[in-house]
C-alpha positions in Angstrom: 141.8 72.2 115.0 140.7 74.5 112.2 136.8 75.1 111.5 136.2 74.5 107.8 132.6 75.7 108.1 131.5 78.3 110.3 127.5 78.7 110.9 125.9 82.0 112.3 122.6 82.4 113.8 122.0 86.2 113.5 120.6 88.8 115.7 120.4 92.2 116.4 122.4 91.9 119.9 123.6 88.5 120.2 125.1 86.1 117.8 125.3 82.4 118.0 128.5 80.8 116.2 129.5 77.3 115.5 132.7 76.0 114.0 132.4 72.4 112.3 135.5 70.7 110.6 135.3 69.1 107.4 134.3 65.5 109.0 131.6 67.3 111.0 133.4 67.5 114.4 132.5 70.4 116.4 135.3 73.0 117.2 133.8 75.7 119.0 130.1 77.0 119.7 130.2 80.7 121.0 127.6 82.9 122.2 128.8 86.7 121.2 127.5 90.1 121.8 127.7 92.4 119.1 130.9 94.0 119.8 132.5 90.6 120.2 131.1 89.4 116.9 132.4 92.5 115.0 135.9 91.7 116.4 135.5 87.8 115.9 135.5 88.5 112.0 139.0 89.6 111.3 140.3 86.9 113.7 138.6 84.2 111.9 140.9 82.1 109.4 139.5 81.9 106.1 136.7 79.3 105.6 133.0 78.7 104.7 130.6 80.8 106.5 127.1 80.0 106.2 123.9 82.3 107.5 120.2 82.4 107.4 119.1 84.9 104.8 117.5 87.3 107.3 117.5 91.0 108.4 120.8 92.2 108.0 122.7 89.0 106.6 123.4 90.7 103.4 125.4 93.3 105.3 127.2 90.7 107.5 127.9 88.6 104.5 129.8 91.5 102.7 131.7 92.0 105.9 132.7 88.4 105.7 133.5 88.4 102.2 135.9 91.4 102.5 137.4 89.2 105.2 138.3 86.7 102.8 135.5 84.2 103.5 133.6 82.1 101.3 129.8 83.3 102.3 126.6 81.5 101.2 123.2 82.2 102.5 120.3 80.1 103.3 116.6 80.7 102.4 114.7 80.4 106.0 112.4 77.9 104.6 115.1 75.4 103.7 116.4 75.8 107.3 113.3 75.2 109.5 112.9 71.5 108.7 116.7 70.9 110.3 115.7 72.1 113.6 115.7 69.5 116.2 114.6 69.5 119.7 113.6 72.9 121.2 113.6 76.2 119.3 117.0 78.0 120.5 120.1 79.6 119.1 122.3 76.5 119.3 119.6 74.3 117.6 119.1 77.0 115.3 123.1 77.3 114.2 123.1 73.6 113.9 120.3 73.6 111.6 121.9 76.1 109.4 125.2 74.0 109.2 123.1 70.8 108.5 121.0 72.7 105.8 124.0 74.0 104.1 125.4 70.6 103.7 122.5 69.1 101.9 123.4 68.7 98.1 121.4 70.9 95.6 120.7 73.5 98.2 120.1 76.4 96.6 121.5 80.0 98.1 120.6 83.5 98.3 122.7 85.7 96.1 124.4 88.4 98.1 123.5 91.8 97.5 125.6 94.6 96.9 125.2 98.1 98.7 124.1 99.6 95.4 121.4 96.6 95.0 120.1 97.2 98.5 119.9 101.1 97.9 117.8 100.6 95.2 115.5 98.0 96.6 115.1 100.4 99.6 113.7 103.0 97.1 111.3 100.4 95.8 110.0 99.5 99.4 109.6 103.2 100.3 107.6 103.8 97.2 105.6 100.6 98.1 105.0 102.3 101.4 103.9 105.7 100.2 101.5 104.3 97.6 100.0 102.1 100.6 99.6 105.6 102.7 98.0 107.2 99.5 95.5 104.6 99.3 94.4 104.5 102.9 94.2 108.2 102.7 92.1 108.0 99.7 89.7 105.1 101.1 89.2 106.8 104.4 88.4 110.1 102.9 86.0 108.1 100.6 84.1 106.7 103.5 83.9 110.1 105.3 82.5 111.6 102.4 79.7 108.9 102.3 78.7 109.9 105.9 77.5 113.1 104.3 75.9 111.4 101.3 78.6 112.2 98.8 79.9 109.1 96.7 83.2 109.3 94.8 84.0 106.7 92.5 87.5 105.4 91.5 90.1 105.9 89.9 92.4 108.2 91.6 92.1 111.0 89.1 88.3 110.9 89.2 88.8 111.4 93.0 91.0 114.0 92.9 88.8 116.2 90.6 85.5 115.4 92.6 87.4 116.5 95.8 88.4 120.0 94.7 84.3 120.3 93.6 83.5 119.4 97.2 85.5 122.3 98.8 82.7 124.6 97.2 79.6 122.1 98.2 77.4 124.0 100.5 75.7 120.9 101.8 79.3 120.1 103.5 79.9 121.4 107.0 82.6 124.1 106.9 84.9 122.1 109.4 84.5 119.3 107.3 85.6 121.0 104.2 88.6 122.3 105.9 89.4 118.6 106.4 89.2 118.1 102.9 91.9 120.7 102.2 94.2 118.9 104.4 93.7 115.5 102.5 94.5 117.5 99.2 97.6 118.8 100.6 98.6 115.3 101.9 98.0 113.6 98.4 100.0 116.4 96.9 102.7 115.5 99.4 102.7 111.9 98.4 102.7 112.7 94.6 105.9 114.9 95.1 107.6 112.2 97.1 106.6 109.4 94.6 107.4 111.3 91.8 111.2 112.2 93.2 111.3 108.3 93.8 110.3 107.7 90.3 112.7 110.1 88.8 115.5 108.4 90.6 114.4 104.9 89.5 114.6 106.2 86.0 118.1 107.8 86.3 119.4 104.3 87.7 117.8 102.5 85.0 119.7 104.8 82.6 123.0 103.7 83.9 122.1 100.1 84.2 122.9 97.7 81.4 120.5 94.9 82.7 117.8 97.6 83.1 117.6 98.6 79.5 117.5 95.1 78.4 114.6 94.4 80.6 112.8 97.4 79.1 112.9 96.2 76.0 110.2 93.4 77.1 106.6 94.0 76.8 104.9 94.8 80.0 108.1 96.0 81.7 108.4 99.5 82.6 110.9 101.4 84.9 109.7 100.2 88.2 109.9 96.4 87.1 113.3 97.0 85.0 114.8 98.7 87.9 113.5 96.0 90.8 114.6 92.8 88.8 117.9 94.3 87.7 118.8 95.3 91.4 117.7 91.8 92.6 118.9 89.5 90.1 121.6 91.6 88.2 122.3 89.2 85.2 120.5 86.0 86.4 123.9 84.3 87.3 122.2 83.1 90.5 120.0 80.5 88.4 121.3 78.1 86.0 118.4 77.8 83.6 115.5 79.9 82.4 112.8 77.7 84.7 114.7 78.5 87.9 113.6 82.1 88.0 109.9 81.7 87.8 110.3 78.9 90.5 112.1 81.4 92.5 109.3 83.9 92.1 106.7 81.6 93.2 104.8 81.7 89.6 104.9 77.9 89.1 102.0 75.4 90.5 102.2 73.8 93.8 102.5 70.0 93.1 101.3 67.2 95.0 102.5 63.7 93.7 102.2 60.3 95.4 102.6 56.8 93.5 100.3 57.7 89.9 98.6 60.5 91.6 100.2 64.0 90.2 98.1 67.1 91.0 98.8 70.5 90.3 97.4 73.6 92.7 97.5 77.2 92.9 100.9 78.8 92.2 103.3 78.7 95.3 103.9 82.4 95.9 107.3 81.6 97.1 110.1 84.3 96.9 109.8 87.7 97.1 106.3 89.1 97.0 107.1 92.6 95.7 108.6 91.2 92.6 106.0 88.7 91.7 103.4 91.6 92.5 104.8 94.0 90.0 105.4 91.5 87.4 101.9 90.3 87.4 100.8 93.8 87.1 103.1 93.9 83.8 101.8 90.7 82.6 98.1 92.1 83.2 99.1 94.9 80.9 100.4 92.5 78.0 97.4 90.6 78.3 95.1 93.3 78.0 96.7 94.6 74.8 97.6 91.2 73.4 94.5 91.0 70.9 95.9 94.4 69.4 99.2 92.6 68.1 100.0 89.6 65.9 103.5 88.5 67.2 104.1 85.1 68.5 103.8 86.3 72.0 100.7 88.1 71.7 99.1 85.2 69.9 100.1 82.7 72.4 98.7 84.9 75.3 95.6 85.5 73.3 95.3 81.7 72.8 95.9 81.1 76.6 93.1 83.8 77.7 90.7 82.4 75.3 91.3 78.6 76.6 91.9 79.2 80.4 90.5 82.9 81.1 92.0 86.1 81.8 93.6 85.6 85.5 95.3 82.3 84.4 96.6 83.7 81.5 98.0 86.7 83.4 99.9 84.5 85.6 101.1 82.1 82.6 102.3 85.6 80.8 104.0 86.6 84.1 106.0 83.3 84.0 106.7 83.6 80.4 108.3 87.2 80.9 110.3 85.7 83.7 111.9 83.1 81.5 112.3 85.8 79.0 114.0 87.9 81.5 116.7 85.3 82.3 117.4 84.4 78.4 117.8 87.9 77.5 120.3 89.0 80.7 122.2 85.7 79.9 122.7 86.5 76.2 123.0 90.5 76.9 120.6 91.3 73.9 117.2 93.0 74.0 114.1 91.5 73.1 112.7 91.6 69.5 109.3 90.4 68.8 109.2 87.3 66.4 106.3 86.6 63.8 105.4 83.3 62.5 108.2 81.3 63.9 105.8 79.1 66.2 105.5 79.0 70.1 108.6 76.8 70.5 111.2 77.9 67.9 114.2 79.7 68.9 117.3 80.6 66.8 120.3 80.7 68.8 122.2 83.2 66.5 119.5 85.5 66.1 118.7 88.6 68.1 115.0 87.3 68.9 114.0 85.2 71.7 112.0 82.0 71.5 108.2 82.9 73.0 107.7 79.1 74.3 111.1 79.4 76.4 
């Protein structure tokens, strides 16, 4: 009896595999080592393979796709409610299968090796920035023990640090430590500069990144990260789905006649959401200098609801515009005097009320 759906619970060394027919009858349930799992892939007849989106899932998904299978990855938060009984590999595997059969289930797009390589650059850059920030904060606190106060930003800190090397009030041993800090910060700068250069080169080769760069508030980092993650937005059926996936929409509680909206859900990729929020903050801070429809909308939101809510609302608007531009394969052009909700499908511009 052939399995029409194969559910897999992934791990580093031990894999649980469940085969089920169209009628829901179990065909096999296996516990495989890594080597056995590798040998199992080419032996499996063409079928529907479902896995939870987790560490190594995109790699295994590409392996199954190359073997001729239809593969879908399920978000982990959608699988958890289907786990029955105790937490073990067999129950997890069954939960993955049951979640995959639900109508309207949303799946995670399978990333290519190139997409994952680009995101690896972003993760490394994020780690380096965190390390540089930790170095600066520690040095600032150590200087306080000697009565030296250095304020932000980073440029000010670098300049003040060089001045402290000639400060006779500081012990010679501590000044030697400051020399090491300067060298460490320089090393961070070199590595971050190299990564930024690679990201800009990759953006020049990506049509999706060039489209995203035309948006206000979107720089090389945001364009690269989003083009690598969502490509042309084909995983989303409408402009509303992208900001929902990013966790930029309010959390809803509704029961009967009660309907309350809370803070944003913060679902999805926190790195993408953070970068888009930073980009939106730039748009909000400069909106009062411009008179296009988007800037006037941002200024109105800021005046009515405050800067923080305006930033989040702008990030959501930018996410919607990203999807629209990628679907149309056209660059952003500011609109003037069309109103917040008008859109001409034949024009090159984009509705700012979208």
